[in-house]
N, C-alpha and C positions, 0 to 999 in steps of 0.2 A: 622384890626389886628394891635395891637401896643404892642408888648411884649419886655421887656428889655432883654429877653434871646434869642431873635432871633425867627425864624419860623420853627425850625426843632424839632420834638418830636417823642419819642418812646412810644407807648401805649401797655402794655401787656394785655392779656385777651381780645383782640380786636375782637374776633369772634362773640360775642353776648353781650346782656345786656348793662351795662353801658360802657364797653370798646368799643363796636361797636358804640354806640351813641356818645361817645367822639371822636372816630376816624372820624366819619362823620362830626361832628360839627367843629372840628379843620380843617379838609380838606376844608370845606365850607368857613372858614375864611381865607384861603390862606396858611395855614401851610403845610409844607412837613411832612406827617405822615407815620411813620413806624408802621404798624398795625400788632402786633405779636400775634400768637396763636400756640398751639401745632400742630394742623392739619389744614393746609390751602394750597391752591394752590398758590405758590409764583407768584405774578403778580403785575402789576401796573394799577391802575384805577384812572385817574385824579391825585389828589395830594396824594393819598394813595398808599403806597407800602406795600403789604402784604408779611410777612416774617414768616417763621416757627421758633418758639422758645418755648422750654419747660423749664419753670422757675425752674423745679426741677432737671435739668441736667446742670452741669457745661459746658460740651462740647457743648451742644446745645446753651447755652447763648453766649459762646465764638465764635461759628461759626456765630451767628447772629451779634454779635458785629463787627467781622471782615468785614462783608458785609456792615454794616452801616457805619463803619469808612472809608472804601474805597470810599463810596459815599459822604463823607463829614461830617459824624457824626451827633450827636444831642446835644442839650443843655437842653432839657426838658425831664424828665422821668415821665410817668404817670402809676402807678402800679394799674391795675384793675384785674389781674388774681386772682382767688379765688374759693373756693369750700366749701360746708357745709356738715357736718355729724351731724345728730340729734340723740339724745339718752340720756338715763340717764348717769350721770357721772360714776356710778358704772358699767354699762353695756358695755360702749364703749371700744372695744379692744384697747390695746396699739398701735397695728399696725395702726389702723384707726386714732388714735390721732396723731401719728407721720406723717402720710400721710397728714393730714389736716395742720399741722404745716409746712411741706415741701412746700406746695403750698402757703399758706396764709402768712407765716412769713419768712421762709428761702428763698422762691422765691424772695421776695423783697430784702433781704440781698445779695443774689447771684447776681442779676442784678446790684444792686448798687455797689457792690465791683468791678465788671468788668467795669462799665461805669463811676464811679466817677473820676478816674484818668484823664480821657479825659475832664470831666467838669472842673476839677482844671486847666488843661493845657490851657483851653479856657478862664480862668479868672472868671468862675462862671457858674451857671446854676440853674435849679429848679427841685426839686424832689417832686412829688405829690403822696400821698399814699391813696388809697381807703380803709378807715377803715369802721366803722359802729357805729351806736348808740349802738349796742350790745357790743361795746368795752368799753362803760362806764356804760351801764345798762345791767347787766347779766340777761339772761333769763333761766327759767327752761328747761331742756332737750336740751340746746344749750351751755352747759358749756365750751366745748372744742373749739367750734367756737368763743365764746366770749373771751376765753383765747388767741386765736391767735390775735384778734383785740386789746385786752389790751396790748399785747406784742408790737404790732406795734405802739401804742400810745407812750409808753415810749421810744421806739427806735427812733422815729422821733423827739421827744423832745430833746433827746441827740444829734442826728445828726445835728439839727439846731445849737446847741452851738458849736459843734466840727468843722463843715464844713463852718459855716458862715464867718469865717476869710478868706476863700478862695473864697468868693463871691457866695457860693452855698446856696440856700434857700430851705426850706422844709416845707411842710404843709400836714395836714390830712384833708380828706373829710369824713364826717360822715353821710351817708344816713340813713334814716329810712326804712320803708317798701317801696319797689320799685317793680314795675311790670316787671319782667324779667324772663328768663329761669332758673334762679337760683333755683326757687321753685321746678320745675319739676326735676331738676338735683340733688336736695338734697338727700344724702344717709341717710339710717336709720340704727341705731344699736339697734335692737329690738329682742333679743334672746327669743326663746320659753320659756315659764314658768317664765319670768321676772315679779317680783312684780310691776314693774314700767310700764309695757306694756300699759295697758289701759289709764293711766294718760298721758303717753308720746304721744300716738296716738291722744288723744284729744287735747293736747297742740299744737302739730305740725299742726293739722288740722286748729286750730284757727290762728296760725302764717301764714300758707299757704293762708288762706282766706284774711288776712290782707295784705299780700304781693301782691296778685293778684288784690286787690282793692287799691293798693298803688300808689305812684307817678310815673311819667314818668322818664325813664332813661335819657331822654333829659334834664330834669331839673337839674340833677346831672352833666351832661356834660357841661351845661352852667356855673355852679359854677366853674368847672375846667378851662374853658376859662377865666373867670374873674380873677382867681388866677394867671393864666399865664401872666396877664397884670400888676401884682403888683410887684414892686421892693422889697417890704418888706411884704410878705404875712403873715397873722395871723397863729398862731400855728395850728388851726383847724377851720373848718366851718361845722356846723351841718345843714343839708339840711331840710328845712321845719319848719314852725312856731311851729307846734304841738310838734315836736321832740326837739326843743330848749326849750320849756316849760318843757318837761319831764326831760331834762338834768338839768334845773334850779331847779326843784322840788327834783331831786336826790341830789342836793347839799345842799338844805336847810332843807329837812325833816330828822327826825331821821332815821337811817339806818333800824331799825326794822320795822318802820311804812311803809317805802317805799317797803320793802321786802314783807310785807303782801299784799300791793296793787297789786304788780306784781304777787304774788302767786295766788291771787284771780282771776286775769285776765285770767290765763292759767289753772285754775283748771277744 
């Protein structure tokens, strides 16, 4: 372990999937890991300290911050908390869209707003945000999930410019299909009688299959470890050669042509 930010990290969404893989990977490398999730038994196991934190609750984040600060604080934040709601853009209730933004987008903002003053006081730190290839390649029946990731992309790019003068670095990690519990936990917005219902079910079934045949969350966790060792991390890292190719094609192909390819994949 050789990090310019020290060896203390907070990881949100650490109860499963990429967050859990990252917590275990950082702990194995000797980091002191605060592994946060909404529902967990607060305990210490080796280098991991499991702590309750609901990123949608200001009070919950502040309580966790107080405990972490009392124990010496952290200089690295890794945001892995997230959830997905699939459905047609027209069908998805506004309440569901707001809930998805509360976790995926506002959760990141809330944690950063509370922890960044401490990073500034320390003279710097690192903010890593788990985005998604879907943040740059929108998918049918995932419009609102993609929107949360698009929002994080622009937020992190701005944060880099604003907080860089205080020694705070930020970067995005963009996994593609990854085999985690996210697939089973995905919620569906499929009202009876919807004209989109059959197409949505088919598209989501294809996505679920791709995810369950996807990469290991450990591969994503290893990218996070590498970024934690960089004094000047890149804006974003797309995980996996295939997804880097997809992003490249998205950039060079005419928008209409790229859209037709995606539409055909999930028809």
